[in-house]
N, C-alpha and C positions, 0 to 999 in steps of 0.2 A: 648663566644660567652653574645652579649652586651640582653638588651631585643628588644633596637632597630632595632641588627640586626634578634632575631626569627621571630618580627614580623613584615618583610620585606620577609622572609624565608617560612613564612605562606602563605603571600600571597600572591604572587608570585605563590603559588603552588594552591590555589584555583583559580585566576587567568586561568595557564592550565589548571586543572582538568574543566574551567566551557567552554572554547572554542575548549579542544579537543567532548568534549559528544555534542557540537554547530555545531563543524565540523559533529561529526559524527551522529549527529539526521542526517541532510542534506543532506548526500553522501552514503546511507543504499540505503543495495536493492529494486528489486519495488519487487517480488515477496520475497515478508518477513515473518512470521511463523505469521502475523497476518491474514493476505490474501493468503496463502499458492500458490491455485487452480487457484489463481484470480476471477473474475468474471460471471459470468453463468444469459445468460440468454435467451428464448423459441421463438421464433416465431408466434406471436397470425395467422399467416394465416391458414388455415382451411384446405389446401389444403397442408399443409408443415410442420406445427408444429417440424420441426427441434428445440434438442434442444442442443447450443455450448457456447463457455463460450472461456473468452481470458481474458492474459496473464494479468496482472496489468503495463505493459511496454508496452504490448498489447492497452490497454484500455488509456492509457497516450498519446502509439502511435496515435492517432484515434482525442484527443481529442484536439492538439493539430495544427492538420489537420483541420477536417473540430470539430472546436469550435460551440458549439451550433445544432451541430448535428445529429441526433437520431444514434446509428448506423443501421447495415447493416444488416439486414442474409447474411451468407456466401451460403445459400442453392437456395434459392426466386432471395435477395437482395432485401426486402424487406420490408419498413421503421418502420413496425408493431412488431415495438422486445419490448420483459419485460420482464424484470431487473426479476431473482431468484429473494433469497435468500436463503443463504447459510445457511448450519449447520456451528454453532462455540458450539468445546467445549474446555470451562476454564481446561486448563494442571498447576497443583497447585503441589508441593510438598507435599502436607499433605493426607496422606490417610485414608480413610475412611471406 
């Protein structure tokens, strides 16, 4: 194999790796390891105070259908919902 053929083979391998990585990035599942339980909300209506969650697929679907509109409480249909922060745990292979 000549030097030129080696360069072409390495370049083609790099291009395949990049294209595969980009494809995998854009076609990952909606609920992934970064947000496994979805998005949590709480209704701020004093008579309701319902806590509910939406999967990332449901949240994305709501965003597509109702762009710019707030999420409604499924119990009282109020627009006064607030996003709840969720706990985040970093998973590493190093034991401490």
